[in-house]
C-alpha positions as CSV (number, residue, x, y, z in Angstrom):
1,M,142.5,123.8,144.9
2,K,142.3,124.0,141.4
3,I,145.1,125.4,140.1
4,V,145.0,127.4,136.5
5,D,147.9,129.5,135.4
6,H,145.9,133.1,135.1
7,P,143.0,133.7,137.0
8,P,139.3,134.0,135.4
9,A,137.9,137.3,134.8
10,F,135.2,138.0,137.8
11,S,132.4,140.0,137.9
12,P,131.8,142.5,140.0
13,A,129.4,140.7,142.3
14,V,132.6,138.4,143.5
15,F,134.4,139.4,146.5
16,V,138.2,138.2,145.3
17,A,140.8,137.4,148.2
18,E,144.4,137.3,147.2
19,I,147.5,135.4,149.1
20,D,150.3,134.9,148.4
21,G,151.8,131.1,148.7
22,S,155.2,131.8,149.3
23,K,154.7,133.8,152.0
24,A,151.9,131.0,153.9
25,R,154.6,128.4,153.8
26,T,153.2,127.5,157.8
27,L,149.6,127.2,159.1
28,R,151.8,129.9,161.5
29,A,152.2,132.3,158.6
30,F,148.9,131.1,156.7
31,Y,146.3,132.5,159.6
32,P,146.8,136.4,159.7
33,R,146.8,136.2,155.9
34,I,143.9,134.7,155.7
35,A,142.1,136.0,158.5
36,K,142.9,139.5,157.0
37,V,141.8,139.0,153.1
38,L,138.5,137.2,153.9
39,H,137.8,139.8,157.4
40,F,137.9,137.1,159.8
41,P,136.6,138.3,163.0
42,D,139.0,139.3,166.2
43,Y,137.9,136.6,167.8
44,F,139.7,133.7,165.1
45,G,141.1,130.9,166.9
46,K,144.0,130.1,164.5
47,N,143.4,126.5,164.4
48,L,141.7,124.4,161.4
49,D,138.1,124.0,163.6
50,A,138.5,128.0,163.8
51,L,139.8,128.1,160.2
52,F,136.3,125.9,159.1
53,D,133.7,128.1,160.8
54,C,135.1,131.2,159.7
55,L,135.7,130.0,155.8
56,C,131.8,129.2,156.1
57,S,130.5,132.2,157.4
58,L,131.4,135.0,154.7
59,E,128.4,137.3,155.1
60,V,131.1,140.2,155.8
61,T,132.0,140.5,152.5
62,G,128.8,141.6,151.6
63,K,128.5,139.4,148.3
64,Q,127.1,136.6,147.4
65,E,130.2,134.5,145.6
66,V,134.4,134.6,147.4
67,V,136.8,133.2,145.8
68,L,140.3,132.9,147.3
69,L,143.1,133.3,145.0
70,V,146.3,131.3,145.9
71,H,149.4,132.6,144.2
72,H,152.8,130.4,144.3
73,P,150.2,127.5,145.6
74,H,153.7,125.2,144.6
75,A,155.2,126.9,148.2
76,F,151.9,127.0,150.0
77,L,152.0,125.3,153.6
78,E,155.2,123.5,151.8
79,K,156.9,123.5,155.1
80,E,154.3,121.9,157.0
81,K,154.2,118.2,158.0
82,H,152.7,116.4,155.3
83,E,149.4,115.0,157.3
84,K,149.0,118.9,158.7
85,K,149.4,120.1,155.1
86,E,146.1,117.6,153.9
87,A,144.0,118.5,156.8
88,A,144.3,122.0,156.0
89,L,143.4,121.5,152.3
90,Q,140.7,119.1,153.6
91,V,139.0,122.0,155.4
92,L,139.6,124.5,151.8
93,R,137.5,121.2,149.7
94,D,134.8,121.3,153.1
95,A,134.3,124.6,152.9
96,E,133.9,124.6,148.9
97,K,130.7,122.1,149.9
98,E,127.3,124.2,149.7
99,E,126.0,121.6,152.3
100,N,128.9,123.2,154.9
101,R,128.2,126.6,153.9
102,Y,126.1,128.6,156.7
103,D,126.1,131.7,155.0
104,G,124.4,130.8,151.6
105,I,128.1,132.1,149.8
106,K,129.3,130.2,146.6
107,F,133.2,129.9,148.2
108,S,135.7,128.2,146.1
109,V,139.8,128.5,146.0
110,L,141.6,129.1,143.0
111,G,145.5,128.1,142.8
112,I,147.5,130.4,140.0
113,R,150.6,129.6,138.7
114,G,151.2,133.4,137.1
115,K,152.8,135.9,139.1
116,L,151.2,138.2,141.9
């Protein structure tokens, strides 16, 4: 996750989803938030494998580029054990890689230090 002070201006062709890292301090709190903002299917399994699968299949957004903005990235998953947090961050990094995408969509994650 690249950290910036303020989000850049996005073209209308980009689907921008936002979550508040201070409200996603655990995976249990993160899963429903990401599922909502990225329109995951109802059968989303709320585990890291299911997260990866859903992140790599974002056709439902109707856009060719999807950006996930994480506000307050310092608080994001801060209550998880280090290994679990690192595994979740690795899933986000892996979903950004073009070779892992099922949908041909460009996906990226930005941490935003500024206010929500």
